[in-house]
C-alpha positions as CSV (number, residue, x, y, z in Angstrom):
1,M,7.7,54.8,37.2
2,K,7.2,58.4,36.4
3,H,10.9,59.1,35.6
4,I,10.9,56.0,33.3
5,L,7.9,57.4,31.4
6,E,9.6,60.8,31.1
7,Q,12.7,59.2,29.8
8,L,10.7,57.3,27.2
9,A,8.9,60.5,26.1
10,A,12.3,62.3,25.9
11,R,13.8,59.6,23.8
12,R,10.8,59.4,21.5
13,A,10.9,63.2,21.1
14,A,14.6,63.0,20.1
15,A,13.9,60.3,17.5
16,I,10.9,62.1,16.1
17,A,13.1,65.3,15.8
18,G,15.4,63.4,13.3
19,G,18.4,65.6,12.4
20,G,17.0,68.6,14.4
21,E,15.3,71.8,13.6
22,Q,18.1,73.2,11.3
23,R,18.2,70.2,9.1
24,T,14.4,69.9,9.0
25,A,14.2,73.5,7.9
26,A,16.8,72.9,5.2
27,Q,14.7,69.9,4.0
28,H,11.6,72.1,3.8
29,A,13.6,74.9,2.0
30,R,14.3,72.4,-0.8
31,G,10.6,71.8,-1.2
32,K,10.7,68.4,0.5
33,L,8.9,66.9,3.4
34,T,10.6,65.0,6.2
35,A,10.5,61.2,6.4
36,R,7.8,61.1,9.1
37,E,5.7,63.8,7.3
38,R,5.8,61.6,4.2
39,M,4.7,58.6,6.2
40,E,1.8,60.6,7.7
41,L,0.6,61.6,4.2
42,L,1.1,58.1,2.7
43,L,-0.8,56.2,5.4
44,D,-4.3,56.6,6.8
45,H,-4.3,59.2,9.6
46,G,-3.2,57.7,12.9
47,S,-2.5,54.2,11.5
48,F,1.3,54.3,11.4
49,E,3.0,51.9,13.7
50,E,6.7,52.4,13.8
51,F,9.4,49.8,14.3
52,D,13.0,50.3,15.6
53,M,12.7,54.0,16.5
54,F,15.7,53.7,18.8
55,V,18.0,51.7,16.7
56,Q,21.5,53.2,16.3
57,H,24.5,52.3,14.3
58,R,27.4,50.4,15.9
59,A,30.3,51.8,13.8
60,T,33.4,53.2,15.5
61,D,35.7,54.0,12.6
62,F,36.4,57.6,11.4
63,G,34.9,59.0,14.6
64,M,31.5,57.5,14.1
65,D,31.4,56.4,17.7
66,K,30.9,60.1,18.6
67,H,27.9,60.5,16.2
68,H,24.7,58.7,16.9
69,A,21.1,59.4,16.1
70,P,18.0,57.3,17.0
71,G,16.5,55.6,14.0
72,D,19.8,55.7,12.0
73,G,18.5,57.6,9.0
74,V,15.4,55.5,8.1
75,V,11.8,55.4,9.4
76,T,10.2,52.0,9.2
77,G,6.8,50.4,10.1
78,W,3.4,49.6,8.8
79,G,0.0,51.2,8.5
80,T,-3.1,51.2,6.3
81,V,-4.1,52.8,3.0
82,N,-7.8,53.1,2.8
83,G,-8.0,50.4,5.4
84,R,-5.7,47.9,3.8
85,T,-2.4,46.9,5.4
86,V,0.9,48.1,3.8
87,F,4.5,48.1,5.1
88,A,6.7,51.1,4.4
89,F,10.1,52.7,5.0
90,A,11.2,56.3,4.4
91,K,14.9,57.3,4.3
92,D,15.5,60.3,6.5
93,F,17.8,62.8,4.7
94,T,18.1,64.9,7.9
95,V,20.0,62.0,9.7
96,F,23.4,61.2,8.1
97,G,22.0,62.2,4.7
98,G,19.7,59.1,4.8
99,S,22.8,57.0,4.0
100,L,22.6,53.3,4.4
101,S,24.5,51.6,7.2
102,E,24.5,48.0,8.4
103,T,21.8,48.7,11.0
104,H,19.8,51.0,8.6
105,A,19.7,48.1,6.2
106,Q,18.6,45.7,9.0
107,K,15.6,48.0,9.7
108,I,14.6,47.8,6.1
109,N,15.1,44.0,6.0
110,K,12.8,43.6,9.0
111,V,9.8,45.4,7.2
112,Q,10.6,43.5,4.0
113,D,10.4,40.2,5.8
114,M,7.3,41.2,7.6
115,A,5.6,42.3,4.4
116,L,6.4,39.0,2.7
117,R,5.3,36.9,5.7
118,N,2.0,38.9,6.0
119,R,1.6,39.1,2.2
120,A,1.1,42.9,2.0
121,P,2.5,45.6,-0.3
122,I,5.7,47.4,0.6
123,I,6.5,51.0,-0.3
124,G,9.9,52.6,-0.1
125,L,10.4,56.3,0.0
126,F,14.0,57.2,-1.1
127,D,15.9,60.3,-0.1
128,S,19.5,59.3,0.5
129,G,23.1,60.0,-0.1
130,G,23.8,56.3,-0.8
131,A,26.1,54.0,1.2
132,R,27.6,55.2,4.5
133,I,31.2,55.2,3.4
134,Q,32.5,55.1,7.0
135,E,31.2,51.6,7.3
136,G,32.7,50.2,4.1
137,V,31.8,46.6,3.2
138,A,29.2,46.4,6.0
139,A,27.2,49.0,4.1
140,L,27.6,47.2,0.8
141,G,26.5,44.0,2.5
142,G,23.4,45.8,3.8
143,F,22.6,46.8,0.2
144,A,22.8,43.2,-1.0
145,E,20.5,42.0,1.9
146,V,17.9,44.5,0.7
147,F,18.3,43.4,-3.0
148,Q,18.0,39.7,-2.1
149,R,14.6,40.4,-0.4
150,N,13.5,42.5,-3.4
151,A,14.1,39.5,-5.6
152,L,12.3,37.0,-3.3
153,A,9.3,39.3,-3.0
154,S,9.0,39.9,-6.7
155,G,5.7,38.6,-8.0
156,V,4.6,37.7,-4.5
157,I,3.7,41.2,-3.1
158,P,3.6,44.6,-4.9
159,Q,6.7,46.6,-4.3
160,I,6.6,50.3,-5.0
161,S,9.5,52.8,-4.9
162,V,9.1,56.6,-4.7
163,I,12.2,58.7,-5.3
164,M,11.8,61.9,-3.4
165,G,15.4,63.2,-3.3
166,P,18.8,61.9,-4.3
167,C,19.2,58.2,-5.1
168,A,22.6,57.2,-6.2
169,G,25.1,54.4,-6.5
170,G,24.0,51.1,-4.9
171,D,20.7,52.8,-3.7
172,V,19.3,52.8,-7.2
173,Y,19.2,49.0,-7.6
174,S,16.6,48.3,-5.0
175,P,14.0,50.6,-6.7
176,A,15.1,49.1,-10.1
177,M,14.0,45.6,-8.8
178,T,10.6,46.8,-7.6
179,D,7.4,46.8,-9.6
180,F,6.9,50.6,-9.9
181,I,9.2,53.6,-9.6
182,F,7.8,57.2,-9.2
183,M,9.8,60.4,-9.0
184,V,9.2,64.0,-7.9
185,Q,10.0,66.7,-10.5
186,G,12.9,69.0,-9.6
187,T,13.9,67.4,-6.3
188,S,14.6,63.7,-7.2
189,Y,17.2,62.1,-9.3
190,M,18.7,58.6,-9.9
191,F,22.0,57.6,-11.3
192,V,24.7,54.9,-10.7
193,T,27.5,57.4,-10.8
194,G,27.1,61.1,-10.0
195,P,28.2,64.2,-12.0
196,E,31.6,64.5,-10.3
197,V,32.5,60.9,-11.2
198,V,31.2,61.4,-14.8
199,K,33.4,64.5,-15.1
200,T,36.5,62.7,-13.8
201,V,36.0,59.6,-16.0
202,T,34.5,61.0,-19.2
203,N,35.3,64.7,-18.9
204,E,31.6,65.3,-19.5
205,T,30.1,68.2,-17.5
206,V,26.5,67.5,-16.5
207,T,24.1,68.4,-13.7
208,A,22.3,65.9,-11.5
209,E,19.0,66.8,-13.2
210,E,20.5,66.3,-16.7
211,L,22.1,63.0,-15.6
212,G,19.2,61.4,-13.7
213,G,16.3,63.7,-13.1
214,A,12.7,62.8,-13.6
215,P,12.5,64.0,-17.2
216,V,15.4,61.6,-18.1
217,H,13.9,58.6,-16.5
218,T,10.2,59.2,-17.4
219,T,10.7,60.1,-21.1
220,R,14.0,58.6,-22.3
221,S,15.3,55.7,-20.2
222,G,11.9,54.3,-19.1
223,V,13.4,53.6,-15.6
224,A,10.6,55.5,-13.8
225,D,6.9,54.9,-14.3
226,G,5.8,58.5,-13.6
227,A,6.7,61.8,-12.0
228,Y,4.7,64.3,-9.9
229,N,5.1,67.9,-9.1
230,N,5.8,67.7,-5.4
231,D,5.9,65.3,-2.4
232,V,2.2,65.7,-1.6
233,E,1.0,64.9,-5.1
234,A,3.3,61.9,-5.3
235,L,2.1,60.3,-2.1
236,L,-1.6,60.9,-2.8
237,Q,-1.1,59.2,-6.2
238,I,0.6,56.2,-4.6
239,R,-2.4,55.9,-2.3
240,R,-4.6,55.8,-5.4
241,L,-2.4,53.2,-7.1
242,I,-2.5,50.9,-4.0
243,D,-6.3,50.9,-4.3
244,F,-5.9,49.1,-7.7
245,L,-3.5,46.4,-6.6
246,P,-4.1,43.1,-4.8
247,S,-2.2,42.7,-1.6
248,S,-0.4,39.6,-2.8
249,N,-0.4,37.0,-5.6
250,T,-2.9,34.9,-3.6
251,A,-5.1,37.7,-2.5
252,A,-8.3,38.6,-4.3
253,I,-8.4,41.5,-6.8
254,P,-9.7,44.7,-5.0
255,E,-13.3,45.3,-5.6
256,W,-14.7,48.8,-4.8
257,P,-18.3,50.0,-5.0
258,S,-19.1,51.5,-8.4
259,F,-22.0,53.7,-9.5
260,D,-21.2,53.0,-13.2
261,D,-23.5,50.5,-14.9
262,G,-21.6,47.5,-16.3
263,G,-24.1,47.4,-19.2
264,R,-23.7,51.1,-20.1
265,C,-23.4,51.8,-23.8
266,E,-21.3,54.6,-25.4
267,P,-22.9,55.7,-28.7
268,S,-19.9,58.1,-29.3
269,L,-17.6,55.1,-29.8
270,D,-19.4,54.3,-33.0
271,T,-17.7,57.3,-34.6
272,L,-14.4,57.2,-32.7
273,V,-12.4,55.5,-35.5
274,P,-12.2,57.8,-38.6
275,E,-13.3,56.5,-42.0
276,N,-9.9,57.3,-43.4
277,P,-7.6,54.5,-42.1
278,S,-4.6,56.9,-42.2
279,R,-6.2,59.3,-39.7
280,P,-5.4,58.9,-36.0
281,Y,-7.6,59.0,-33.0
282,D,-6.9,59.1,-29.3
283,V,-7.2,55.6,-27.8
284,K,-7.3,57.2,-24.3
285,E,-10.7,58.5,-25.1
286,L,-11.8,54.9,-25.6
287,I,-10.2,53.7,-22.4
288,V,-11.8,56.5,-20.3
289,K,-15.2,55.8,-21.7
290,I,-14.9,52.0,-21.0
291,V,-13.6,52.0,-17.4
292,D,-15.7,52.7,-14.3
293,E,-16.4,56.4,-13.9
294,G,-13.5,57.3,-16.3
295,D,-10.9,56.5,-13.6
296,F,-7.7,55.5,-15.4
297,F,-4.3,55.3,-13.6
298,E,-1.8,55.4,-16.4
299,I,1.7,53.8,-16.1
300,Q,4.6,55.4,-18.0
301,D,2.5,58.0,-19.7
302,A,5.5,59.9,-20.9
303,F,7.6,57.0,-22.2
304,A,7.0,55.0,-25.4
305,R,3.7,56.9,-25.9
306,N,2.8,54.7,-29.0
307,V,1.4,52.2,-26.5
308,V,-0.7,53.0,-23.5
309,T,-0.7,51.0,-20.2
310,G,-2.5,51.4,-16.9
311,F,-5.1,50.3,-14.5
312,G,-8.9,50.9,-14.5
313,R,-11.9,49.1,-13.1
314,I,-14.8,47.3,-14.7
315,E,-17.8,46.7,-12.4
316,G,-15.6,47.7,-9.5
317,R,-12.8,45.2,-10.1
318,T,-9.3,46.1,-11.3
319,V,-8.2,45.4,-14.8
320,G,-4.9,46.1,-16.6
321,L,-5.3,48.0,-19.9
322,V,-2.9,47.8,-22.8
323,A,-3.6,49.8,-26.0
324,N,-1.8,50.9,-29.2
325,Q,-2.0,54.7,-29.5
326,P,-2.7,55.8,-33.1
327,L,-1.8,59.4,-32.2
328,V,1.9,58.5,-31.8
329,L,3.8,56.8,-34.6
330,A,0.4,55.5,-35.8
331,G,0.5,53.0,-32.9
332,V,3.4,51.0,-34.3
333,L,5.3,48.7,-32.0
334,D,9.0,49.6,-31.5
335,S,11.6,48.4,-29.0
336,D,10.6,50.8,-26.2
337,A,6.8,50.2,-26.6
338,S,7.4,46.4,-26.6
339,R,9.4,46.6,-23.4
340,K,6.9,48.9,-21.7
341,A,3.9,46.7,-22.5
342,A,5.7,43.4,-21.8
343,R,6.7,44.5,-18.2
344,F,3.1,45.7,-17.5
345,V,1.5,42.5,-18.8
346,R,3.9,40.4,-16.7
347,F,3.0,42.5,-13.6
348,C,-0.7,41.9,-14.2
349,D,-0.2,38.2,-14.7
350,C,1.9,37.9,-11.5
351,F,-1.2,39.1,-9.5
352,S,-3.9,37.6,-11.7
353,I,-5.2,41.0,-12.8
354,P,-7.3,40.6,-16.0
355,I,-5.8,42.2,-19.0
356,V,-7.9,44.1,-21.6
357,T,-6.1,44.9,-24.8
358,F,-7.2,47.4,-27.5
359,V,-5.5,46.7,-30.8
360,D,-4.8,49.2,-33.6
361,V,-1.3,48.3,-34.8
362,P,0.1,48.6,-38.3
363,G,3.1,46.4,-37.4
364,F,6.6,46.8,-36.0
365,L,8.7,49.9,-36.7
366,P,11.1,49.3,-39.6
367,G,14.6,50.7,-39.9
368,T,18.3,50.1,-39.2
369,A,18.1,51.9,-35.8
370,Q,15.4,49.6,-34.5
371,E,17.0,46.4,-35.8
372,S,20.5,47.3,-34.4
373,N,18.9,48.1,-31.1
374,G,17.4,44.7,-30.8
375,L,13.8,45.1,-32.0
376,I,13.6,41.3,-32.5
377,K,14.4,40.6,-28.9
378,H,12.3,43.4,-27.5
379,G,9.3,42.5,-29.6
380,A,9.7,38.9,-28.4
381,K,9.4,40.1,-24.8
382,L,5.9,41.3,-25.5
383,L,5.1,38.1,-27.4
384,F,6.5,36.0,-24.5
385,A,4.6,38.0,-21.9
386,Y,1.2,37.6,-23.5
387,A,1.9,33.9,-24.4
388,E,2.8,32.9,-20.8
389,T,0.0,34.8,-19.2
390,T,-2.7,32.8,-17.4
391,A,-4.7,35.7,-16.1
392,P,-8.0,36.5,-18.0
393,K,-7.3,38.1,-21.4
394,V,-9.9,40.1,-23.3
395,T,-8.9,41.6,-26.7
396,I,-10.7,44.2,-28.8
397,I,-9.4,44.9,-32.3
398,T,-10.6,48.4,-33.2
399,R,-8.9,48.9,-36.5
400,K,-5.5,47.7,-37.9
401,A,-4.0,44.4,-36.8
402,Y,-1.3,43.8,-39.3
403,G,1.5,41.2,-39.6
404,G,3.3,39.7,-36.6
405,A,2.0,42.6,-34.5
406,Y,-1.5,41.0,-34.8
407,D,-0.2,37.8,-33.3
408,V,1.7,39.6,-30.5
409,M,-1.2,41.8,-29.2
410,A,-3.1,39.1,-27.2
411,S,-4.4,37.3,-30.2
412,K,-6.5,34.2,-30.0
413,H,-3.4,32.2,-30.9
414,L,-1.7,33.3,-27.7
415,R,-4.6,31.9,-25.6
416,G,-6.7,35.0,-25.7
417,D,-9.9,34.1,-23.8
418,V,-12.3,36.4,-25.5
419,N,-11.4,38.2,-28.7
420,F,-13.7,40.9,-30.1
421,A,-13.4,43.0,-33.2
422,W,-15.2,46.2,-34.2
423,P,-16.6,46.4,-37.8
424,S,-13.8,48.7,-38.6
425,A,-11.2,46.0,-37.8
426,Q,-8.6,45.2,-40.5
427,I,-6.8,41.9,-39.9
428,A,-4.2,41.1,-42.5
429,V,-0.6,40.3,-43.2
430,M,-0.1,43.9,-44.3
431,G,-1.9,46.9,-45.8
432,A,-3.8,46.4,-49.0
433,R,-1.6,48.5,-51.3
434,G,1.7,46.8,-50.1
435,A,0.2,43.3,-50.4
436,V,-1.1,43.9,-53.9
437,E,2.2,45.3,-55.1
438,I,3.9,42.1,-54.0
439,I,1.2,39.6,-55.1
440,F,0.5,41.2,-58.5
441,R,3.9,42.6,-59.2
442,Q,3.4,41.9,-62.9
443,D,0.5,44.5,-63.0
444,M,2.5,47.3,-61.5
445,N,2.4,49.3,-64.8
446,D,-1.4,49.1,-65.0
447,P,-2.9,51.5,-62.4
448,A,-6.4,50.4,-63.2
449,K,-5.6,46.7,-62.5
450,I,-3.7,47.6,-59.3
451,A,-6.7,49.7,-58.1
452,A,-9.1,46.8,-58.8
453,R,-6.8,44.3,-57.1
454,T,-6.5,46.6,-54.1
455,R,-10.3,46.8,-53.7
456,E,-10.5,43.1,-54.0
457,Y,-7.9,42.6,-51.3
458,E,-9.6,45.1,-49.0
459,E,-13.0,43.4,-49.4
460,R,-11.5,39.9,-48.8
461,F,-8.9,40.5,-46.1
462,L,-9.3,44.0,-44.6
463,S,-12.3,43.2,-42.6
464,P,-12.9,41.2,-39.4
465,F,-15.0,38.5,-41.2
466,A,-12.1,36.5,-42.5
467,A,-10.8,36.1,-39.0
468,A,-14.3,35.5,-37.6
469,E,-14.9,32.7,-40.1
470,R,-11.9,30.9,-38.7
471,G,-12.9,31.5,-35.0
472,Y,-9.9,33.8,-34.4
473,V,-12.4,36.5,-33.5
474,D,-15.2,35.4,-31.2
475,E,-17.6,38.1,-32.1
476,I,-17.8,41.3,-34.2
477,I,-19.4,43.8,-31.9
478,M,-20.8,47.4,-32.1
479,P,-18.3,49.8,-30.7
480,R,-21.0,51.3,-28.4
481,E,-21.4,47.9,-26.7
482,T,-17.7,47.5,-25.9
483,R,-17.9,48.1,-22.1
484,K,-20.9,45.8,-21.8
485,R,-19.2,43.0,-23.7
486,I,-16.0,43.4,-21.8
487,A,-17.9,43.4,-18.5
488,S,-19.8,40.2,-19.5
489,A,-16.6,38.5,-20.6
490,L,-14.7,39.3,-17.4
491,A,-17.6,38.1,-15.3
492,M,-17.5,34.8,-17.2
493,L,-13.7,34.5,-16.6
494,R,-13.7,35.2,-12.9
495,N,-13.1,31.5,-12.1
496,K,-10.7,30.9,-15.0
497,D,-8.1,28.2,-14.1
498,L,-5.2,27.8,-16.5
499,Q,-1.8,26.3,-15.5
500,N,1.4,26.5,-17.4
501,P,3.8,23.4,-17.5
502,W,5.9,23.1,-14.4
503,R,9.3,24.7,-14.5
504,K,11.7,26.4,-12.1
505,H,11.2,29.6,-14.0
506,D,10.9,30.8,-17.6
507,N,13.7,32.3,-19.6
508,I,12.1,35.4,-21.1
509,P,14.2,37.0,-23.9
510,L,15.8,39.7,-21.8
């Protein structure tokens, strides 16, 4: 028996060594951790249970029968994050460059299937050279098997991808189908075709960082939801994110002990909105003062900054927060902001996470660039997302709510459950000056009449009372009471039961 145990220990040691000391040192020299080091940081200490440590590829072409490594370039298994079960896989760049083979894909498929059966989140750590070209179509088939499971798990369990090195070709599509993608500054990149192919096809010279680095995908493409300075920070933030998310679409919303009084008032909010309606303010100040202990996990903070999305807690329970940001483009909705907010709203609805919306929106961004880029369709995505949502919806109009953007931002007409307005709210088809110039076009040459008409329009329409008179706003509240009123509304909505008509699936305007 002793020799068998020694053999097991030796084989375990070989698997844990990955690509060996030299390749591990090279990984560290790039500022990156190894796959197992990442797993240890991601999961609670001592909780990781590995699967398929000894799996090896079965390829024989191009001399592959002479090159084997236990684990075949990916570490898979399960563990806990703050006591909650999660499944995870980490591609091991020290073994065959982390490239995907048929057996490598089968290992990932196994944890995907187990995560779905056990209704627990799955986290993928990507650091890979793409498909293992020596295996040809077998590797491509492996990619498709992973993609199929991503699609089946969507909306059932949270799926999170962390790009911690190269991620190219077919490898990018699995993260793209997951709920959240995070990157590491300076060491990670994503692209369908690499710089060499781009050079050959388009004669364009570009670096990997310029083509698909974290700055590209967090600020311009919107592919990634955030980027962190190094592997350690990225993994610790993923642990933090998991704490906000339900384990599945049938699991309860996480509820953590809170020392923050749900009835707390914030007198400083009474003066947050400037008296001059053209002056901006930072809506994040409002969010931080509303959520438990100021703990706000922002999603896509560097992309489409005219809308803010993220997770917080009210009385210990997770809420999704969506807010127009007056500091950027006056909080106007454009194509990118609409897509960003729509995707976030749909994620929250998948997992029945209540949505709190702060509205200060002067409308949709005008211009030929926006129209030619499909603003109508992109704006409709956000409209559709709010309209189909059955999760609890609480809306607070802090200032401007003009035109169609008023409707889109979780209005009462889109089945908003509780809709509040601050006394500073302005709910109208458009701003007073523009409306008067259209309605009273004949008085345009008389400044005194235009000024009087403008004051009349402001008094009649640019206040929350016109909407309150029709029941479109449930209550006009003092800003200082916002947290207390939201907490009360969410407590009332805990047992909300709303069903949409049966259908195979919807057809959101993509």
